[in-house]
N, C-alpha and C positions, 0 to 999 in steps of 0.2 A: 769276708775275705777268705779265699781258699789257700791252703798251704800244701806244697808238694815237696817231698824230700827225695833226692836221688843220691845213690852211691856212685861216686866218680873215681875211677882209678887213673893214675897218671899225673895227677897234680903233685908237684914236688916242691913248690915254693910260693911265696906271696905273689909273685908275678903271674903264676898259673891261676891263683884265686882271682886276681884282678882281671885277667883275660876272660875267664868264665863269667864273672859278674858283669863286666862292661858289655859283653856280647849279649847276654840274656836281657839286660836292662833295655836294650834297643827293641825288644819285642813288645808290641802293643798289648797292654793288659797286665804287664808285670809291674808291681809297685816296689818290690824290694827283693834283693838276692843276697844271700850270705853263703860264702864258700869257705870251707876249711880244708886245707890240703893235708893237715895232720891226721884227721879222721876220715877224709875223703867224702864228706857230706856236703851237698849243695842243697840249700833250703830256698824255695822260691815262693813269694807271696803274690797272689794274683788278685786283681780287682775285678776281672771278668774272666770267663772261661777261655783258656788256651789249651789246645790239645797237648797232652803229655808227650806224644810222639814228636811234636814240633820241638819241644824243649830238649828231648833226648837227642834228636838228630842235630840240633844246633851245637850241642856240646860235643857230640861225636865228630862233627865237622872241624872242630878245633883240635882233634887228634886224641881225645880222651875216650876211655871205655866207660860206659854208663850202665848201671843196674838200678832197677826200681827197688826202693826200700819197702820192706814188709810192713 
């Protein structure tokens, strides 16, 4: 299983976390999503390859700013 971590700015509450999680879970190939608004980290577990830019664009379309973790 592949793990991707993204830094997301703009999440300010549990509702923001849920919005990101529920939207990403609808993408085929994603098995689990954890979002933490306090540290701004979104962790995504993939069972098959999904292009990272698709994940980033999906989050950006929700109105958040996304940075790749080093």
